[in-house]
C-alpha positions as CSV (number, residue, x, y, z in Angstrom):
1,M,45.8,-1.2,1.3
2,V,43.1,-1.0,3.7
3,V,43.3,3.0,3.6
4,G,43.4,2.7,-0.2
5,N,40.4,0.6,-0.3
6,E,38.5,3.0,2.0
7,T,39.4,5.8,-0.2
8,V,38.3,4.3,-3.3
9,A,34.9,3.2,-1.6
10,T,34.4,6.6,-0.3
11,T,34.9,8.2,-3.5
12,E,32.5,5.8,-5.3
13,R,30.0,6.5,-2.6
14,L,30.1,10.1,-3.1
15,G,30.0,10.0,-6.8
16,S,27.0,7.8,-6.6
17,E,25.3,10.2,-4.4
18,R,26.3,13.1,-6.7
19,Y,24.5,11.3,-9.7
20,T,21.5,10.0,-7.6
21,R,20.4,13.3,-6.0
22,P,19.6,15.0,-9.5
23,S,17.8,11.7,-10.4
24,R,15.7,11.8,-7.4
25,L,15.0,15.4,-7.9
26,R,14.0,14.8,-11.6
27,T,11.7,11.8,-10.5
28,H,10.1,14.0,-7.7
29,L,9.4,16.7,-10.3
30,L,8.5,14.7,-13.5
31,G,7.7,11.2,-12.1
32,N,8.2,7.8,-13.7
33,R,6.1,4.8,-14.4
34,F,5.7,4.2,-10.6
35,Q,5.3,7.8,-9.2
36,T,3.4,10.7,-10.3
37,G,5.6,13.8,-10.4
38,L,4.8,17.1,-8.8
39,V,4.7,18.9,-12.2
40,R,2.1,16.3,-13.5
41,L,0.0,16.7,-10.3
42,L,0.0,20.6,-10.5
43,M,-1.2,20.1,-14.1
44,I,-4.0,17.7,-13.1
45,Y,-5.0,19.8,-10.4
46,A,-5.1,22.9,-12.8
47,L,-7.3,21.0,-15.2
48,L,-9.5,19.9,-12.6
49,I,-10.1,23.3,-11.1
50,L,-10.6,24.8,-14.8
51,A,-13.2,22.2,-15.3
52,A,-14.8,22.9,-12.0
53,F,-15.0,26.5,-12.8
54,L,-16.6,25.8,-16.1
55,F,-19.1,23.5,-14.7
56,L,-20.0,25.9,-11.8
57,L,-20.1,28.9,-13.9
58,P,-23.8,28.3,-15.1
59,F,-25.0,27.7,-11.6
60,Y,-23.4,31.0,-10.7
61,W,-24.9,32.8,-13.3
62,M,-28.2,31.4,-12.5
63,L,-27.9,32.5,-9.0
64,N,-26.5,35.9,-10.1
65,T,-29.5,36.4,-12.3
66,A,-31.9,35.3,-9.5
67,L,-30.6,38.1,-7.3
68,K,-30.7,40.9,-9.7
69,P,-33.3,43.8,-10.2
70,S,-35.0,43.5,-13.5
71,N,-33.1,46.2,-15.1
72,Q,-29.8,44.6,-14.7
73,V,-30.4,41.2,-16.3
74,F,-29.4,42.1,-19.7
75,T,-26.9,44.9,-19.1
76,L,-23.8,45.1,-20.9
77,P,-21.1,44.6,-19.7
78,P,-22.9,41.9,-17.6
79,T,-23.2,42.5,-13.8
80,W,-21.4,39.8,-12.2
81,I,-22.3,40.9,-8.6
82,P,-26.0,42.3,-8.3
83,K,-26.3,45.7,-6.6
84,P,-28.6,45.5,-4.8
85,V,-29.1,41.9,-3.9
86,M,-32.8,41.0,-4.4
87,W,-33.5,38.3,-2.1
88,S,-37.1,38.9,-2.4
89,N,-37.2,37.5,-6.0
90,F,-37.5,34.1,-4.5
91,I,-40.7,34.8,-2.7
92,T,-42.0,36.9,-5.7
93,A,-41.5,34.1,-8.2
94,F,-43.7,31.7,-6.0
95,T,-46.4,34.1,-5.0
96,M,-47.3,36.2,-8.1
97,Q,-49.8,34.3,-10.1
98,Y,-53.1,34.2,-11.4
99,E,-55.9,34.2,-8.8
100,T,-57.5,31.0,-10.3
101,D,-54.2,29.1,-10.0
102,P,-53.6,26.8,-7.1
103,P,-50.7,27.7,-4.8
104,V,-47.3,26.6,-5.8
105,Y,-47.0,24.0,-2.9
106,T,-49.6,22.2,-4.9
107,Y,-47.3,21.7,-7.6
108,A,-44.5,20.7,-5.2
109,I,-46.8,18.0,-3.6
110,N,-47.6,16.4,-6.9
111,T,-44.0,16.4,-8.0
112,M,-43.1,14.9,-4.6
113,I,-45.7,12.1,-5.0
114,V,-44.5,11.4,-8.3
115,S,-41.1,11.4,-7.4
116,V,-41.3,9.2,-4.3
117,N,-43.5,6.7,-6.0
118,G,-41.0,6.5,-9.0
119,V,-38.0,6.0,-6.6
120,V,-39.6,3.2,-4.6
121,S,-41.4,1.5,-7.6
122,T,-38.1,1.6,-9.6
123,I,-36.1,0.0,-7.0
124,F,-38.5,-2.6,-5.9
125,S,-39.5,-3.7,-9.4
126,S,-36.0,-3.5,-11.0
127,A,-34.3,-5.2,-8.0
128,L,-36.8,-8.2,-8.3
129,V,-36.2,-8.6,-12.0
130,A,-32.6,-8.1,-11.8
131,Y,-32.3,-10.8,-9.1
132,A,-34.2,-13.2,-11.2
133,F,-31.7,-12.6,-14.2
134,A,-28.6,-12.6,-11.7
135,R,-29.6,-15.8,-9.7
136,L,-32.4,-18.0,-11.2
137,E,-32.0,-20.3,-14.1
138,F,-34.9,-20.8,-16.5
139,P,-35.3,-21.3,-20.2
140,G,-34.7,-18.3,-22.4
141,K,-33.1,-16.2,-19.7
142,N,-30.5,-14.6,-22.0
143,V,-33.0,-14.1,-24.7
144,I,-35.5,-12.3,-22.5
145,F,-32.7,-10.3,-21.0
146,L,-31.6,-9.2,-24.4
147,G,-35.1,-8.3,-25.2
148,I,-35.4,-6.1,-22.2
149,L,-32.1,-4.4,-23.0
150,S,-33.4,-3.7,-26.7
151,T,-36.0,-1.5,-25.3
152,L,-33.5,0.9,-24.4
153,M,-33.1,1.7,-28.1
154,I,-36.7,2.6,-28.6
155,P,-37.4,6.3,-28.3
156,F,-40.2,7.7,-26.2
157,A,-41.6,9.4,-29.3
158,V,-42.6,6.0,-30.8
159,V,-44.6,4.8,-27.7
160,M,-46.0,8.1,-26.9
161,V,-49.2,8.0,-28.9
162,P,-50.1,4.3,-28.0
163,Q,-49.6,5.1,-24.3
164,F,-51.7,8.1,-24.6
165,I,-54.5,6.1,-26.2
166,I,-54.2,3.6,-23.4
167,W,-54.6,6.2,-20.6
168,Q,-57.5,7.7,-22.5
169,R,-59.4,4.4,-22.6
170,L,-58.6,3.7,-18.9
171,G,-59.9,7.2,-18.1
172,W,-56.5,8.2,-16.4
173,L,-55.9,11.3,-18.5
174,D,-55.4,14.5,-16.2
175,T,-54.5,12.3,-13.3
176,L,-51.1,11.3,-11.7
177,W,-51.7,7.6,-12.2
178,P,-50.0,7.5,-15.7
179,L,-47.0,9.0,-14.3
180,M,-46.9,6.5,-11.4
181,I,-48.3,3.1,-12.3
182,P,-46.1,2.1,-15.2
183,H,-42.8,2.3,-13.1
184,W,-43.8,-0.6,-10.9
185,F,-43.0,-2.9,-14.0
186,G,-39.4,-2.2,-14.0
187,S,-36.8,-0.1,-15.8
188,A,-34.6,-1.7,-18.5
189,W,-31.5,0.5,-17.6
190,N,-31.8,-0.1,-13.9
191,I,-32.5,-3.8,-14.3
192,F,-29.2,-4.0,-16.2
193,L,-27.4,-1.8,-13.4
194,L,-28.6,-3.9,-10.6
195,R,-28.1,-7.3,-12.5
196,Q,-24.5,-6.5,-13.0
197,F,-24.0,-5.7,-9.4
198,F,-25.9,-8.8,-8.1
199,M,-23.6,-11.0,-10.2
200,T,-20.5,-9.6,-8.2
201,I,-22.1,-10.9,-5.0
202,P,-20.6,-14.4,-4.3
203,I,-23.0,-17.2,-4.9
204,E,-21.9,-18.9,-1.6
205,Y,-23.8,-16.4,0.4
206,D,-27.0,-17.8,-1.2
207,E,-25.7,-21.4,-0.6
208,A,-25.2,-20.9,3.0
209,A,-28.5,-19.2,3.4
210,Y,-30.1,-22.4,1.9
211,L,-28.4,-24.7,4.1
212,D,-29.9,-22.6,7.0
213,G,-33.3,-23.0,5.6
214,A,-33.8,-19.5,3.8
215,S,-36.1,-19.0,1.0
216,R,-35.4,-17.2,-2.2
217,W,-37.3,-14.1,-0.8
218,H,-35.4,-14.1,2.6
219,I,-32.2,-14.2,0.6
220,F,-33.3,-11.4,-1.6
221,I,-34.4,-9.1,1.5
222,R,-31.8,-10.0,4.0
223,I,-28.6,-10.7,1.9
224,I,-28.7,-9.4,-1.7
225,L,-30.4,-6.0,-0.9
226,P,-28.2,-5.2,2.2
227,L,-25.0,-6.0,0.2
228,S,-26.3,-3.7,-2.7
229,K,-26.8,-0.5,-1.1
230,P,-24.3,1.4,-3.3
231,A,-26.1,0.1,-6.4
232,L,-29.4,1.0,-4.8
233,A,-28.3,4.4,-4.1
234,A,-27.2,5.0,-7.6
235,V,-30.6,3.8,-8.9
236,A,-32.3,6.0,-6.3
237,V,-30.5,9.1,-7.2
238,F,-31.0,8.5,-11.1
239,A,-34.8,7.8,-10.4
240,F,-35.4,10.8,-8.3
241,V,-33.6,13.3,-10.7
242,F,-35.5,11.8,-13.6
243,F,-39.0,12.0,-11.9
244,W,-38.4,15.4,-10.3
245,N,-37.3,16.9,-13.7
246,D,-39.5,15.1,-16.0
247,F,-41.3,17.5,-18.3
248,L,-42.8,15.6,-21.3
249,G,-44.8,13.1,-19.4
250,P,-46.6,15.6,-17.3
251,L,-47.2,17.6,-20.4
252,I,-48.8,14.9,-22.4
253,I,-51.0,13.7,-19.5
254,L,-51.9,16.7,-17.4
255,S,-54.0,19.6,-18.3
256,T,-55.6,20.9,-15.1
257,P,-53.5,23.2,-13.2
258,K,-54.3,21.5,-9.8
259,N,-52.6,18.4,-11.0
260,F,-49.5,20.2,-12.6
261,T,-45.9,19.4,-11.4
262,L,-43.2,22.1,-11.0
263,T,-41.9,21.5,-14.4
264,L,-45.2,22.5,-15.7
265,F,-45.4,25.5,-13.4
266,L,-42.1,26.7,-14.8
267,A,-43.2,26.0,-18.4
268,N,-46.2,28.4,-17.8
269,F,-44.2,31.0,-16.0
270,N,-44.2,33.4,-19.0
271,V,-48.0,33.1,-19.2
272,A,-48.5,34.0,-15.6
273,F,-46.3,37.1,-15.9
274,R,-47.2,37.9,-19.5
275,G,-43.8,37.6,-20.5
276,T,-40.6,36.0,-19.2
277,P,-39.1,37.9,-16.2
278,W,-35.8,36.1,-16.3
279,H,-34.7,37.0,-12.7
280,L,-37.8,35.6,-11.2
281,Y,-37.5,32.7,-13.6
282,M,-34.1,31.9,-12.4
283,A,-35.1,32.2,-8.8
284,A,-37.8,29.6,-9.3
285,A,-35.6,27.4,-11.2
286,L,-32.9,27.6,-8.7
287,I,-35.4,26.6,-5.8
288,I,-36.8,23.7,-7.8
289,I,-33.4,22.2,-8.6
290,L,-32.2,22.5,-4.9
291,P,-33.6,19.1,-3.9
292,C,-31.7,17.2,-6.6
293,L,-28.5,18.9,-5.5
294,V,-29.0,18.3,-1.8
295,L,-30.0,14.6,-2.6
296,F,-26.8,14.0,-4.5
297,F,-24.6,16.0,-2.0
298,F,-25.6,13.6,1.0
299,S,-25.6,10.5,-1.2
300,Q,-22.7,11.1,-3.7
301,N,-20.3,8.5,-1.7
302,A,-22.7,5.7,-2.1
303,F,-23.7,6.8,-5.6
304,L,-20.2,6.9,-6.9
305,K,-19.3,3.8,-5.4
306,G,-22.3,1.9,-6.8
307,I,-21.5,3.4,-10.2
308,T,-17.7,2.4,-9.9
309,V,-18.1,-1.0,-8.6
310,T,-20.7,-1.9,-11.1
311,D,-18.6,-0.7,-13.8
312,I,-15.4,-2.4,-12.8
313,K,-16.9,-5.8,-11.6
314,G,-19.8,-5.9,-14.2
């Protein structure tokens, strides 16, 4: 009987293995609700590679055009690899201009001043206002916060003329002040973003600091801001990209070439060359967007973490 029972048990075990192996193989390939299958992973990676290719194609075409001679820009079929490679286009794009125009580094300095001021002012002012809405209690807080958010629905075209009249009466036209001063009064979107992040920080940290004799200012500087580095990095990247690429604001305010930013330099590119040399235009545009790409490359981890955490916990 014992031998018979062992034979039956062995037969059952072999039978179960026979049906388990195909099932495990099927799960490994197709997956289930708890595990992603190999076929699904391959499909996901294939779609991601295709999406990455589609997003990188315009940048490759910009670089390709920037390295071409002028006679290869509009050839059909298109030239995917320039022959010869014209690295001198990058130098020519920033050196050939009218003699009365200032050097290109003047535009770069103006753009850097506006961008750095914009990043610092946006972070400082928006963080202060966001801290007030996240931690302080005062009458009408929710109504005021909704009022600030409602300003996001006002297009710039509505306030463009009133702002121009204000800058004219202040005597600030054709200066960088209108591009710098207003941003020390906060930004509705960044206030919302930072408020949502500040609300995820446990209030017990503030209470413990109160017991140690810390003031509101010390709590804000030494506790809230250090714990909010991912959100602050996201705001900094957003602000820098906006101010670096801003075109409409400088176009309305500035009129003298010595006060121009890089976006206005690109806008007047066809005037300086009496036509648009697209290979030089692409070379100039590629160098101008390079700081934004470098900034995002080195801050992408903190930037993505700030966006993700704010979106999930907000």
